[in-house]
C-alpha positions in Angstrom: 0.0 0.0 0.0 2.9 2.3 0.8 4.2 1.9 -2.8 0.8 2.9 -4.2 0.7 6.1 -2.0 4.2 7.1 -3.0 3.6 6.4 -6.7 0.4 8.4 -6.7 2.0 11.4 -5.0 4.9 11.2 -7.5 2.5 10.9 -10.5 0.7 14.0 -9.2 4.0 15.9 -9.0 5.0 14.9 -12.5 1.6 15.9 -13.9 1.7 19.2 -12.1 5.2 20.0 -13.5 4.0 19.1 -17.0 0.8 21.2 -16.8 2.9 24.1 -15.6 5.0 23.8 -18.6 8.2 22.4 -17.1 10.6 20.6 -19.5 8.9 17.1 -19.9 12.2 15.1 -19.8 13.1 16.8 -16.5 9.7 16.2 -15.0 9.8 12.5 -15.9 13.4 12.1 -14.7 12.5 13.7 -11.4 9.6 11.3 -11.1 11.8 8.3 -11.7 14.4 9.6 -9.3 11.9 10.0 -6.5 10.3 6.5 -7.0 13.6 4.7 -7.3 15.2 6.5 -4.3 12.1 5.7 -2.2 12.2 2.1 -3.4 15.9 1.8 -2.3 15.5 3.6 1.1 12.2 2.1 2.1 12.8 -1.4 0.8 9.8 -1.3 -1.6 9.1 -3.7 -4.4 11.6 -6.6 -4.3 13.2 -5.6 -1.0 14.5 -2.4 -2.5 16.6 -4.1 -5.2 16.9 -1.9 -8.3 19.3 -4.0 -10.4 20.3 -7.6 -10.9 23.4 -9.0 -9.2 25.3 -8.7 -12.6 24.4 -5.0 -13.1 24.4 -3.6 -9.5 27.1 -1.2 -8.3 26.6 -2.7 -4.8 25.3 0.7 -3.5 21.7 1.6 -3.9 22.3 5.3 -4.2 24.4 4.7 -7.3 22.0 2.0 -8.6 19.3 4.7 -8.9 21.4 6.4 -11.6 22.7 3.2 -13.1 19.1 2.3 -14.0 19.0 5.5 -16.0 22.4 4.9 -17.7 21.3 1.3 -18.6 18.1 2.6 -20.2 20.2 5.2 -22.1 22.6 2.6 -23.4 19.9 0.1 -24.5 17.8 2.8 -26.3 20.5 4.8 -28.0 21.7 1.9 -30.0 18.4 0.4 -31.0 15.1 2.4 -31.1 17.0 5.6 -30.5 19.3 5.2 -33.5 16.3 4.3 -35.7 14.4 7.4 -34.7 17.5 9.6 -35.2 17.9 8.2 -38.7 14.3 9.1 -39.4 15.0 12.6 -38.2 18.1 12.9 -40.3 16.3 11.7 -43.4 13.4 14.1 -42.8 15.8 17.0 -42.4 17.5 16.2 -45.6 14.2 15.9 -47.5 13.3 19.4 -46.3 16.6 20.7 -47.5 16.4 19.3 -51.0 12.8 20.3 -51.4 11.5 16.7 -51.8 8.7 17.1 -49.3 7.3 20.1 -51.2 7.8 18.2 -54.5 5.7 15.4 -53.1 2.9 17.9 -52.2 2.9 19.4 -55.7 1.8 16.1 -57.1 -1.5 16.7 -55.3 -1.7 20.5 -55.8 -3.1 20.7 -59.3 -6.1 18.3 -58.7 -6.9 20.1 -55.5 -7.1 23.5 -57.2 -9.8 22.1 -59.5 -12.3 21.5 -56.6 -14.4 24.7 -56.2 -16.7 23.7 -53.3 -14.8 24.8 -50.2 -15.9 22.0 -47.9 -15.4 19.3 -50.6 -12.0 20.8 -51.0 -11.4 20.4 -47.2 -12.3 16.7 -47.4 -10.0 16.2 -50.4 -7.2 18.1 -48.6 -7.6 15.8 -45.6 -7.1 12.7 -47.7 -4.0 14.2 -49.3 -2.6 14.9 -45.8 -3.1 11.4 -44.8 -1.2 10.0 -47.8 1.6 12.4 -47.1 1.9 11.6 -43.4 3.1 8.1 -44.2 6.1 9.7 -45.9 6.6 12.8 -43.7 6.2 11.3 -40.2 6.3 14.5 -38.2 3.1 16.2 -36.9 4.8 19.6 -36.6 7.0 19.2 -39.7 4.1 18.2 -42.0 1.9 20.9 -40.4 4.4 23.6 -41.2 4.9 22.3 -44.7 1.1 22.3 -45.3 0.9 25.9 -44.0 3.1 27.1 -46.9 1.6 24.8 -49.5 -2.0 23.7 -48.8 -3.2 26.6 -46.5 -3.0 29.3 -49.2 -4.9 27.0 -51.7 -7.7 26.5 -49.1 -8.2 30.1 -48.0 -8.1 31.4 -51.6 -10.7 28.9 -52.5 -13.2 30.1 -49.9 -12.3 28.0 -46.9 -12.2 29.8 -43.6 -8.7 30.1 -42.0 -9.9 28.2 -38.8 -11.4 25.4 -40.9 -8.2 25.1 -42.9 -6.2 25.1 -39.6 -8.5 22.4 -38.1 -7.8 20.1 -41.0 -4.1 20.8 -41.1 -3.9 20.4 -37.3 -5.2 16.8 -37.9 -2.6 16.0 -40.5 -1.1 13.4 -38.2 -4.1 12.5 -36.2 -2.8 8.9 -35.9 0.8 7.9 -35.4 1.1 5.6 -38.3 3.7 4.0 -40.6 7.3 2.8 -40.2 8.5 6.4 -39.7 6.4 6.9 -36.6 8.2 6.8 -33.2 5.2 5.5 -31.3 4.5 2.9 -34.0 8.1 1.7 -33.8 8.0 1.6 -30.0 4.7 -0.4 -30.1 6.1 -2.9 -32.6 9.3 -3.3 -30.6 7.4 -3.9 -27.3 5.1 -6.3 -29.1 8.1 -8.2 -30.6 7.0 -7.6 -34.1 8.5 -6.3 -37.3 7.4 -2.7 -37.8 6.2 -3.5 -41.4 3.9 -6.2 -40.1 2.6 -4.0 -37.4 1.9 -1.3 -39.9 0.2 -3.5 -42.6 -1.8 -5.9 -40.4 -2.8 -3.6 -37.5 -2.4 0.1 -38.2 -3.3 0.3 -41.9 -6.9 -1.1 -41.9 -7.9 1.0 -38.9 -6.2 4.1 -40.3 -7.9 3.7 -43.6 -11.3 3.4 -42.0 -10.7 6.4 -39.8 -9.5 8.5 -42.8 -12.7 7.7 -44.8 -15.0 8.6 -41.8 -13.0 11.7 -40.7 -13.0 13.1 -44.3 -16.8 13.5 -44.0 -16.6 14.5 -40.3 -14.3 17.4 -41.1 -16.5 18.5 -44.0 -19.6 18.8 -41.8 -18.0 19.8 -38.5 -15.9 22.7 -40.0 -19.0 23.9 -41.9 -21.0 23.8 -38.6 -18.3 25.8 -36.8 -18.2 28.4 -39.6 -21.9 28.9 -39.4 -21.8 29.0 -35.6 -19.1 31.7 -35.7 -20.7 33.7 -38.5 -17.8 33.4 -40.9 -18.3 34.9 -44.4 -15.8 34.6 -47.3 -14.4 38.0 -48.4 -12.3 37.8 -51.6 -10.8 41.3 -50.8 -9.2 39.9 -47.6 -7.9 36.7 -49.1 -4.3 37.9 -49.3 -4.3 38.7 -45.5 -5.8 35.4 -44.7 -3.3 33.4 -46.8 -0.2 35.3 -45.7 2.2 32.8 -44.3 5.9 32.7 -43.7 8.1 30.6 -46.0 9.9 27.6 -44.6 13.6 28.4 -44.3 16.1 26.3 -46.2 13.5 25.0 -48.6 14.6 24.8 -52.2 12.6 24.5 -55.4 13.0 20.9 -56.4 12.5 19.0 -59.7 9.2 17.1 -59.9 11.0 13.8 -59.8 12.1 14.5 -56.3 8.6 13.7 -55.2 9.7 10.0 -55.2 12.5 10.5 -52.7 10.3 10.6 -49.5 8.6 7.4 -50.7 11.8 5.3 -51.1 12.1 4.3 -47.4 8.6 3.0 -47.2 9.1 1.0 -50.4 12.3 -0.5 -49.1 10.9 -1.4 -45.7 7.7 -3.1 -47.0 9.1 -4.7 -50.2 12.0 -6.3 -48.3 9.9 -7.9 -45.5 7.8 -10.9 -44.6 4.7 -8.9 -45.8 6.0 -9.0 -49.4 7.3 -12.5 -49.0 10.9 -11.5 -49.5 13.8 -13.4 -47.9 15.8 -10.1 -47.7 15.1 -8.0 -44.6 15.4 -4.2 -44.5 15.4 -2.4 -41.1 14.2 1.2 -40.8 17.7 2.7 -40.0 19.3 1.1 -43.1 16.4 2.2 -45.3 16.8 5.8 -44.1 20.5 5.8 -44.8 20.2 4.2 -48.2 17.4 6.7 -49.1 19.5 9.7 -47.9 22.5 8.5 -50.1 20.1 8.2 -53.1 19.0 11.8 -52.4 22.7 12.9 -52.2 23.4 11.2 -55.6 20.4 13.1 -57.1 21.8 16.4 -55.7 25.2 15.6 -57.3 23.6 15.0 -60.7 21.6 18.2 -60.2 24.3 20.6 -59.2 27.6 18.8 -60.3 29.4 20.3 -57.3 30.9 17.5 -55.2 32.2 19.6 -52.4 29.0 21.6 -51.7 26.7 18.6 -52.0 28.8 16.4 -49.7 28.8 19.3 -47.2 25.0 19.0 -47.0 25.4 15.5 -45.5 25.9 17.3 -42.2 22.2 18.1 -42.3 21.4 14.4 -41.9 23.4 14.4 -38.6 21.8 17.7 -37.5 18.4 16.1 -37.9 19.6 13.1 -35.9 20.8 15.4 -33.2 17.4 17.2 -33.0 15.6 13.9 -32.6 18.1 12.8 -29.9 17.3 16.0 -27.9 13.6 16.0 -28.4 12.3 12.4 -28.9 15.0 9.9 -27.8 15.7 11.8 -24.6 11.9 11.7 -23.9 11.9 7.9 -24.5 14.8 7.4 -22.0 13.3 9.7 -19.3 9.9 8.1 -19.8 11.3 4.6 -19.4 13.2 5.8 -16.3 9.9 7.0 -14.8 8.3 3.7 -15.8 11.1 1.8 -14.1 10.3 3.6 -10.9 6.7 2.6 -11.2 7.7 -1.0 -11.8 10.6 -1.3 -9.2 8.5 0.3 -6.5 5.9 -2.4 -6.8 3.2 0.0 -7.9 2.4 -1.7 -11.2 2.4 -5.2 -9.7 -0.1 -4.0 -7.1 -2.3 -2.5 -9.8 -2.1 -5.6 -11.9 -3.0 -7.8 -9.0 -5.9 -5.5 -8.0 -7.2 -5.5 -11.6 -6.9 -9.2 -11.8 -8.8 -9.7 -8.5 -11.4 -7.2 -9.7 -12.0 -9.2 -12.8 -10.6 -6.6 -15.2 -10.2 -8.2 -18.6 -8.6 -7.0 -21.8 -11.6 -4.8 -22.7 -11.6 -3.0 -19.4 -7.8 -2.4 -19.6 -8.1 -1.1 -23.2 -10.8 1.4 -22.2 -9.3 2.5 -18.9 -5.7 2.5 -20.1 -6.7 4.3 -23.3 -8.6 7.0 -21.4 -5.6 7.6 -19.1 -3.2 7.9 -22.1 -5.6 10.1 -24.0 -5.8 12.5 -21.0 -2.1 12.4 -20.4 -1.3 13.2 -24.0 -3.8 16.1 -23.9 -2.3 17.5 -20.8 1.3 17.1 -22.0 0.7 18.1 -25.6 2.8 15.1 -26.5 1.8 11.6 -27.5 5.4 10.4 -27.2 5.8 11.4 -23.5 2.6 9.6 -22.5 3.1 6.5 -24.6 6.8 6.0 -24.0 6.2 6.2 -20.2 3.4 3.5 -20.4 4.7 1.2 -23.2 7.2 -0.7 -21.0 4.5 -1.6 -18.6 2.3 -3.3 -21.2 4.0 -6.7 -21.5 3.6 -7.7 -17.8 0.0 -6.5 -17.8 -0.7 -8.5 -21.0 0.9 -11.6 -19.4 -1.3 -11.3 -16.3 -4.4 -10.9 -18.5 -3.3 -14.0 -20.6 -3.3 -12.1 -23.9 -0.7 -11.2 -26.5 1.2 -7.9 -26.0 0.2 -6.5 -29.3 -3.5 -7.0 -28.5 -3.1 -4.5 -25.7 -0.5 -2.1 -26.9 -2.1 -1.6 -30.4 -5.3 0.2 -29.2 -3.3 2.2 -26.6 -0.8 3.4 -29.3 -3.7 4.5 -31.5 -5.7 6.2 -28.8 -2.9 8.3 -27.4 -2.5 10.1 -30.8 -6.0 11.5 -30.5 -5.3 13.1 -27.2 -2.3 14.9 -28.6 -4.1 16.3 -31.6 -6.8 17.7 -29.4 -4.4 19.5 -27.1 -3.9 23.3 -27.6 -0.3 23.0 -26.3 0.9 20.4 -28.7 3.8 21.7 -30.8 2.1 21.3 -34.2 -1.1 23.3 -33.2 1.0 26.0 -31.6 3.2 26.3 -34.8 0.4 26.5 -37.3 -1.8 28.8 -35.3 1.2 31.1 -34.8 1.8 31.2 -38.6 -1.9 32.1 -39.1 -2.0 34.6 -36.3 -4.7 32.9 -34.2 -4.9 31.2 -30.8 -4.0 27.5 -30.6 -7.1 27.1 -28.5 -9.2 28.2 -31.4 -7.6 25.5 -33.6 -7.9 22.8 -30.9 -11.6 23.6 -30.8 -11.7 22.6 -34.4 -9.8 19.3 -33.9 -11.5 18.0 -30.7 -14.8 16.8 -32.1 -13.1 14.9 -35.0 -10.7 13.3 -32.5 -13.6 12.2 -30.2 -15.2 10.6 -33.2 -11.9 8.9 -34.2 -11.6 7.6 -30.6 -15.1 6.0 -30.9 -14.4 4.6 -34.4 -11.1 3.1 -33.3 -12.6 1.4 -30.2 -15.5 0.0 -32.2 -13.1 -1.2 -34.9 -10.7 -2.8 -32.4 -13.4 -4.7 -30.6 -15.0 -5.9 -33.9 -11.9 -7.0 -35.7 -8.9 -7.3 -33.3 -10.3 -8.2 -29.9 
């Protein structure tokens, strides 16, 4: 019981720090530090033991920090390296203009649609195709602000409706390039291509179809409610956005570059029946090299083009600072919850109360949804909880993927509904409106996506 009280107090402290805008990594690290220190001093969990006999420093005070260094070492060379490679590739795609080139493939057909709300629906579908190849909520949102947003507002779409659709550009963390998807696949012991094709893709496709119509009606309802009227004389003001720095005009053929990693990952996998295996990190490096070769052919300047390779490593560094560090601190916090005996107490209580898989999905999903909304980050919430899923699944007698899959999906919706998530803050800032106004436009679609996902899960995967 003492472990539960200490854990609940610590969780309250962490949530308070996150709500007050403290650095998430620091908040999670402090939470883990408190829990592990109390575990050692008070003999909680397994008599206060934090590490196995092979790993211990033989002094509990040092073991607290050794837990952190162990998590750092294990993640930096596996999941961390993969995510950093994704970040490096995305940064290079931005530099060469490949992301914009991909969007231009869809630009002309979009301009032919004259009904503003039909255009919104078509724009949403285009976003969801692009998100598989540009796996960054904030990154894709900013790209769409300088490409799609002007098209929408000049076609009679209200700025807030356009922002509502753009804000939902990555409403679900999907595809081999998604950090949460990779984390879920790793915890489930699955190849990320299998997780994407057999689990994520069917549910994602169903949600896209339904949310296309939801956005068309909900954004129109909001426009009528707020009395918005299209004024062609003000369209330049409405469409005024800042250009993305370091973005170059790229040849049309560059549109294929962001697609190459997905092709390599899926084609060389069990899904395609290939005996060759391609991991995400290798696919990102190969694709970056292909892009560099294209730049060499384009500019014929070996020194300058090779110098741009540093952008790949800059992108890796940004992901280390923002995402990988969050994973490590989240897992450190999760280790505190596990080592203190808090999770084993909860699991035992849930088992005695007769909680089954359905109850755990609903309750766990609600908790993660709320955490992501409060934090403005799906990664922080999911990375903290994901390591706890395997023991819970074992206790329930179900496969790990059957529990982690719905949780990974639901946490995305909480993030997209939050006015403090990075993407909503970025796009609202470019448009000169409050992120709370944008979140108001994303919340209802995300509530519907939550309901659709739960119904779909219980019908086809439960």
